[in-house]
KOLVEXVEX-39894 format. One line per field, with one value per residue (C-alpha): residue in three letters; x, y, z. Coordinates in steps of 0.05 Angstrom, whole numbers, plus 5000, padded with zeros to 4 digits. Example, Ala and Ser with C-alpha at 12.3 -4.5 7.8 and 13.67 -1.06 7.14 Angstrom:
REM residues 2
code = c(ALA SER)
px = c(5246 5273)
py = c(4910 4979)
pz = c(5156 5143)
END
This chain:
REM residues 320
code = c(MET LEU GLU LEU LYS PHE LYS TYR PHE PHE LEU ILE LEU ALA LEU PHE PHE VAL ALA PHE PHE VAL LEU ASN PHE LEU MET LEU PHE TYR ASP ASN HIS LEU LEU PHE SER SER LEU SER PHE CYS LEU LEU LEU PHE CYS LEU PHE PHE ALA PHE TYR PHE PHE TYR LYS PHE ARG ALA PHE PHE LYS ASN SER VAL SER PHE LEU LYS ASN ILE ASP LYS LYS ASN THR ASN GLY LEU GLN ASN THR VAL PHE ALA GLU LEU ASN GLU LEU ASN SER ALA LEU TYR GLY ALA LYS TYR GLU PHE ALA LYS LYS GLN LYS GLU ASN LYS LYS GLN TYR LYS LYS ILE ASN ILE LYS ASN MET GLN PHE LEU ASN ILE ILE SER ALA ILE SER HIS GLU LEU LYS ASN PRO LEU SER VAL ILE ASN LEU SER LEU ASP ILE LEU GLU ASN GLU LYS ILE LYS ASN LYS ALA LEU LEU ASP LYS ILE ARG LYS GLN CYS GLN LYS ILE ASN MET LEU SER SER LYS LEU ASN LEU VAL PHE ASN LEU LYS SER LYS GLU ILE GLN ARG LEU GLU PHE ASP LEU TYR GLU LEU CYS LYS ASN ILE ILE GLN GLU HIS ASN PHE ASN ARG VAL ILE LEU GLN GLY GLN SER SER TYR VAL ASP ALA ASP VAL PHE LEU ILE GLU GLN VAL ILE ILE ASN LEU LEU ASN ASN ALA LEU LYS TYR SER LYS LYS GLU VAL ILE LEU THR VAL LYS ASP LYS GLU LEU ILE VAL LYS ASP PHE GLY ILE GLY ILE ALA LYS GLU HIS ILE LYS LEU VAL SER LYS LYS PHE TYR LYS ILE ASP SER SER SER GLU ASN SER PHE GLY ILE GLY LEU PHE LEU VAL LYS LYS ILE LEU LEU LEU HIS GLY SER HIS LEU GLN ILE SER SER LYS LEU GLY GLU PHE SER GLU PHE SER PHE ARG LEU)
px = c(4997 5061 5100 5028 5027 5092 5083 5026 5050 5117 5070 5029 5088 5115 5060 5054 5132 5118 5067 5097 5157 5110 5072 5151 5166 5102 5117 5179 5120 5061 5056 5006 5063 5017 4973 5031 5064 4998 4985 5060 5059 5000 5021 5087 5040 4998 5065 5092 5024 5015 5086 5076 5011 5037 5103 5053 5011 5075 5101 5046 5040 5112 5104 5034 5090 5142 5095 5061 5134 5154 5090 5110 5177 5166 5105 5134 5212 5215 5178 5203 5277 5256 5222 5282 5333 5292 5299 5367 5381 5343 5380 5448 5430 5401 5470 5515 5478 5478 5554 5568 5527 5570 5631 5623 5603 5666 5713 5668 5676 5754 5758 5717 5761 5822 5795 5772 5840 5878 5822 5843 5918 5922 5870 5919 5980 5943 5934 5999 6028 5993 6003 6073 6069 6039 6088 6147 6112 6074 6148 6164 6111 6114 6190 6171 6109 6163 6203 6154 6132 6199 6194 6157 6093 6026 5978 5985 5913 5930 5997 5946 5900 5952 5986 5918 5910 5977 5952 5891 5928 5978 5924 5884 5957 5967 5901 5897 5967 5932 5867 5889 5952 5920 5906 5978 5991 6007 5966 6010 5963 5977 5940 5927 5878 5822 5800 5876 5875 5817 5853 5915 5884 5831 5897 5945 5893 5860 5784 5768 5684 5697 5669 5705 5666 5671 5731 5789 5770 5832 5835 5872 5885 5934 5940 5957 5898 5855 5873 5859 5790 5782 5805 5766 5703 5716 5736 5672 5627 5656 5648 5575 5559 5528 5538 5598 5610 5604 5658 5637 5686 5664 5672 5706 5662 5674 5615 5622 5561 5539 5481 5483 5450 5439 5432 5380 5356 5375 5433 5463 5485 5524 5561 5628 5633 5692 5688 5616 5600 5545 5549 5567 5569 5628 5693 5732 5714 5745 5691 5747 5750 5685 5708 5775 5742 5700 5760 5804 5751 5741 5821 5798 5734 5693 5640 5621 5544 5510 5448 5416 5354 5354 5358 5375 5437 5477 5510 5569 5594 5647 5668 5732)
py = c(4996 5054 5033 5044 5120 5133 5111 5160 5225 5216 5210 5267 5314 5297 5311 5378 5400 5378 5424 5479 5471 5464 5537 5573 5545 5571 5637 5643 5637 5688 5753 5749 5725 5756 5693 5637 5674 5668 5601 5580 5605 5574 5513 5514 5527 5473 5424 5452 5448 5376 5360 5382 5354 5281 5297 5307 5244 5210 5229 5208 5143 5141 5154 5111 5054 5072 5077 5013 4974 5012 4979 4913 4915 4934 4879 4827 4829 4802 4746 4732 4733 4683 4636 4634 4631 4574 4535 4539 4525 4447 4444 4454 4397 4352 4363 4362 4301 4264 4281 4249 4188 4182 4187 4140 4085 4106 4090 4024 4005 4015 3965 3915 3928 3916 3861 3828 3834 3802 3744 3743 3746 3696 3640 3658 3642 3573 3552 3564 3525 3469 3465 3475 3416 3370 3371 3341 3275 3276 3270 3210 3179 3180 3157 3102 3075 3092 3035 2988 2993 2968 2901 2844 2856 2826 2874 2928 2955 2983 3011 3045 3066 3093 3132 3163 3188 3225 3264 3288 3315 3349 3371 3394 3433 3465 3490 3521 3554 3587 3612 3643 3674 3693 3770 3789 3748 3799 3782 3772 3786 3767 3753 3679 3641 3620 3562 3532 3530 3488 3430 3431 3425 3367 3326 3344 3320 3265 3289 3236 3256 3332 3354 3413 3474 3542 3573 3610 3670 3714 3745 3785 3742 3710 3644 3604 3630 3616 3552 3541 3561 3512 3456 3465 3474 3411 3369 3389 3371 3299 3296 3307 3286 3221 3231 3283 3347 3403 3455 3513 3574 3632 3712 3712 3665 3597 3550 3485 3444 3378 3333 3312 3312 3398 3447 3480 3539 3555 3522 3563 3629 3581 3540 3587 3595 3575 3505 3495 3420 3409 3334 3328 3252 3265 3248 3275 3338 3394 3452 3494 3485 3542 3585 3589 3599 3657 3692 3687 3720 3777 3791 3790 3829 3781 3736 3663 3661 3591 3559 3495 3448 3402 3328 3344 3394 3449 3504 3550 3607 3666 3723 3757)
pz = c(5000 5015 4957 4909 4940 4925 4855 4855 4887 4848 4786 4799 4814 4753 4713 4750 4726 4656 4654 4681 4642 4584 4606 4605 4539 4507 4541 4485 4431 4458 4481 4537 4587 4642 4635 4629 4689 4734 4710 4728 4797 4805 4786 4826 4891 4874 4871 4934 4973 4946 4965 5038 5048 5028 5069 5125 5118 5104 5171 5208 5189 5203 5267 5279 5253 5311 5362 5346 5338 5402 5434 5408 5436 5512 5509 5490 5491 5553 5539 5472 5507 5553 5507 5458 5518 5552 5477 5470 5537 5526 5460 5494 5541 5490 5455 5510 5532 5472 5460 5534 5508 5437 5475 5527 5466 5434 5495 5509 5439 5440 5505 5467 5403 5446 5484 5412 5384 5446 5437 5371 5372 5436 5393 5330 5377 5397 5330 5311 5371 5360 5283 5292 5357 5303 5249 5290 5316 5247 5217 5260 5242 5170 5176 5208 5162 5108 5149 5157 5087 5076 5111 5108 5139 5127 5151 5097 5105 5172 5152 5094 5146 5192 5123 5104 5179 5179 5108 5132 5197 5147 5113 5177 5193 5126 5124 5198 5175 5111 5148 5204 5175 5104 5135 5125 5065 5011 4952 4888 4825 4757 4694 4684 4645 4695 4648 4637 4713 4724 4669 4707 4777 4743 4717 4768 4824 4788 4789 4740 4765 4744 4676 4650 4603 4587 4546 4564 4608 4635 4709 4748 4820 4852 4817 4883 4927 4877 4864 4936 4928 4864 4900 4959 4924 4874 4935 4974 4916 4899 4969 4970 4897 4867 4794 4762 4783 4730 4731 4689 4665 4633 4624 4692 4719 4757 4773 4806 4811 4836 4845 4918 4972 4971 5026 5063 5059 5133 5130 5061 5110 5151 5106 5093 5174 5204 5219 5207 5179 5125 5148 5219 5217 5158 5184 5124 5137 5181 5169 5142 5069 5048 5106 5067 4998 5027 5054 4992 4953 5007 4988 4917 4923 4909 4939 4934 4917 4937 4908 4927 4928 4978 4956 4883 4868 4904 4858 4879 4837 4849 4791 4788)
END
């Protein structure tokens, strides 16, 4: 509203000034100077009167506005200040409380983390010590078996049984060392053909029931560690499969499919956990294989995918 009044005031004032200058200009061409002078003087007086009138009204409006604002300030300042300060104090208290709780939780987490680290180190030391201590008696047993085999002993089956158990303990010792020292192992990446690696593994380990499918697929990874992954997956598949095991390599993806007992849905999330066994009655499993696979794949930025149908098949796959 005030802005509109200003516009009208300046418009009317401008029109009066234009009229005043037009009259003065016409005086140059006409002889009746007295008439034009009178008109000009009247216009000038009217302009001055209009300006003073508007100034008076405008001054009264501002006085009322200032008075209104002063009254508001006197009435509400104290209440407003009290409300604002109360809210700020409440917010400050809440922030301080949250900060205290966060610091407390952080301190507790640090303590817990230290405890877990100490426990892990102790566990690693125990496992390493056990693994190391197993090697000496195993060496003695293996040497004794070699001597006994050279002599004329009728019960060869018993010797074979002892040797197989020694091999199992050796395998357990190697796997334990690999699992618990894998964290500190540096990955030595290089480019190699995953299909060719699978072909070599099948030949070297006499995996006669494994059918290799697919084509050449070059990947960038640690050859030794990926070899351990494939061996573990194939051993696991052959252990439970009634028929052949299908090994497929294509587009940097490896799939191992067996046609065995399958895995129940509630067990799929558990099979890659440490020391977990799908078949608890199996004596030829330590429950380390799939955990080792998972850990190696994580180091390569990959993960193990498992799909299965109970009593029909299980499929393990990963992509590099």
